Each structure stands twice: as C-alpha cells, then as structure tokens.
N, C-alpha and C positions, 0 to 999 in steps of 0.2 A: 504494500500500500504506500501511498504518498510518493510514488515513483513516476517520473516523467517518461513518456514515450514519444520518440521523434520518428515521424514517417515522411519519406520523400516520395514524390511522384511528379510526373510531367503534366499532370492535370489536376484540377480541384476534385475533392471527394465526390461531389454530386455527378461528375462526369466519368467516374470509374464504374463500368457496367457490372463488374463482378462483386461490387461492394454492397452488403446488405444495408437496408434503410436505417436500421438501428445504429450501425457503425458510421454511416454517413452523418447522421445527426450528432453522434458523439464527437466525431472528428471536427465537425463544423462548430461545435461548442467550444473547442479549443482555439489556439492561435494558429491562423493560416497565414503564411508569409510567402510572397512571390520573390524568389531569389533570381536576380538578374545577373548576367555576366559581369565580371569586375570591370570598372572603368579604368582609364589609363593610370590615374594616381594610385588606385588600389593595386594594379599590376606592378607598378614600381615598388610599392611597399612590400608586396609579396616577394619580389626578387631581392630587395635589400635584406629582408628578414632571413631569406634562404642563404644569402651570401654571408651574413653575420653569423648565422648558426653553424656554418661550415668554415668560419674564419677565412673567408675568401676576400681578397682585395680586388674588387671589380670596378673599373672606372664608371662614373655616372653615365657617360655617353653610351657605353655598351649596354647598361641596364635599360636606358631609354630606348635604344634600338630594339632590344628584344621585346620590351613591353609594347612598343608601337607595332611591331610586325606580327605578334601573336596575341590577338585581341580577346580570346575567350577561354581557351583551354588552359587551366592552371597546371595540370600535370605536364602538358607540353611546354608551358612557360618554364617550369623548374627543370624539365628534362633538357631544354635548350641550354640553360645556364650550366648544367652539369656537363653536358657534352663539350661546350666551348671551353670550360675551365680544364677539363681532362685533356683536351687536345693541346691547350696552351702549356699545361704542366709537362706533358710528354715531349713536346717539341721545343720547349723553352722559348716559345714565341710570346711576345707581349700581347696582352688582351687589348683588342682594338675593334672598332666598328668594321673595318675592312676584313679583319680576321673572322669576325662574326658573320659577315655577309657570305664569306666563302664556306665556312664550316657548317653553317646552319641552312644552307640553300635547300637541303632536302626536307627540312622541318618547317621553315618559314613558308607561309602560303604564297602563291604566285603574286608577283607585284601587281598592284592595281593599275595596269596599263589601261589606256583609253579603250573603253568598251562602247560599242554603238547599239542603239535600239534595234538596228537591223540584225546584228549578230544575235541578240537576245531573242528576237521574234523568230528567227530561223531555227535556233536551238530548241526553243520551246515548242514550236510547231512540229518539228521533227519528232520530238519526244512524244507528243500527243497525237501524232499521225494526222495532222490536219493541215490545210493550206494556210500559208502566211497571211493571205488577204482576208481570211476568216477573222483573224485577230483585229483587223482594222474595220471590219464590217459591222453591221448592226445585228448580225446573227446571234440568236439568244439560246441556242441549244446548250444543254448542260455541259457537254465536253468543251465546247468553244468558249463558254463563259469562264470556266475554270482555267483553261489555257491562257485566255486573255488576261485574267487577273494575275496569274503567275508571271506572265511576261511583264505586266505593269509593275508588279512588286519587285522583280529583279531589275527592271530598268531604274526604279527609284534607288535601289540599293547599290547598283554598279555604275551608275552614271551621275554626272553633276547637273543634269538637265532640270530646269524648273518644272513646276506642276503644269504650267501652261504649255511649255515645250513638249512635255511628255504627252499631254492631251493631243497635241498636233500630230505626234508620232503614232498615235493610236486612233486614227480616223477622226480627228478633230473633236475628241471628247473633252468635256469641260473638267476643270480641276477637281470638282467635287466627286466625279466618277473615279478619277485617279486616286484620290484619298480613300474612297470607299473600297476600291479594289485592293489597295495596299493594306489597309487595316484588316480586310477579310482574310487575306493570305497570312498576314502576320499572326492573327489569332489562331488560324488553322495550324500553323507551325507549332505554336505553343501547346496545342491540344493533341496533336497527332505526330508521334515520333517517326512513323514510317513516311509521312508526308514531308517532315523536316529533312529526312534523308534524301528524298527526291529533290528538294530545293537545293540542298548542299551539292548533290551530284550535278545538277543543272548549272549551278554557279561555277563549279570546277570546269565543266565542259566549255562554258562560255569564255572563261579566262584563258583556256588553252587554245581556243579557236582564233 
C-alpha cells in the first residue's frame, strides 16, 4: 500500500483498447503527463551531465553540435558522445566539431538539405499508390485525403515555406486547411506508433531523394 505506480504509453488511457473501464478511470484519476522530446537546452544539459559523470572534458562547441544534430533520441545522444570520446581517446585526436562530423556521420540524421514540395508529393504519392495530381485536386476519397494530409504535414516539417506558400503548392488551398491537415497528422502520430513509423520512413526517403 501507499506505493506509486508509473505506467508509460504512447496514448492516453481512454485510447488503449485492451484496457478495462475500471482501470481507465483509475489511471485517469491519477496524474497524466505528456512527455515531449527534450528541447535543445535540455539536450545540452543531458550531454554535460553525461560528460561530468564520466569525467570527460568535452568542448562546449562539440556538445552543441551533437545536441543540434540529434534532436530527440536520448540514448542516441549519449551513444554519440560515447563513440566520439572513445575514438578521440584511441586515436589521440583532439575533440572537435570536425572530428564529430566525421565520426558521427552514421549516427547523425541526414543534413536538412533543401527539400521541395514536389519531392514530398512524389514520395508520398508513390507510397500510397496514387497520382500526384490527386494531392492537388479536390478529390475527397479516404486514401487521397490521408495522403494529402501526410504530404502537407511533411512539407511543413521539411521545408521553410509559409502557410500561404504551402497552400499554393497544394492546389491553392487556404492556410486554415494547411493547419488542419498538419494538426490531424501530428495527433495521429502521437496516437499510432505504426503510423509514426510510416512518417519516419517517408521522411528518411524524402531526405535521401
């Protein structure tokens, strides 16, 4: 008795289909907290703490580089630091940003090179096996709507285009449609792990193209 139970999930209790109603109400009675990926300052703090705990002298610019290039995965963040320090120790090379760029190239996500909405639309339409012009049309079938929303979401994530410019790129849609589509997919990603994997794979394919 008087013990705390901590449960983690990728969705709130009411959206877990295998959970009994009595457990749902009990969990909702407790504290529910949405844990977001660490921001840049938090990632820096994690790396500093890791370096201090291992008695490592890592230049601030190297920590900044790792924190900037690895935005969400804490294990990957710490793993990158460990790999870099191990290489530096073994080869007697000074820790530097240029060394980090070379040694961590297989860990660090692909550089955010310029991505076009055309690339995104082509990759998404290929995945969903529909024509690109369907994404720009007023077609409202379920598969087309989903593909269009995914393409809009990825366009917002991977380009610097304004809402108005994105709307123009998707058949002259207004900015409210762009926002709605983006939020729809963002929420679906939070609730559906398999769908998140699809988005992650599409993102990787777009960056490779």
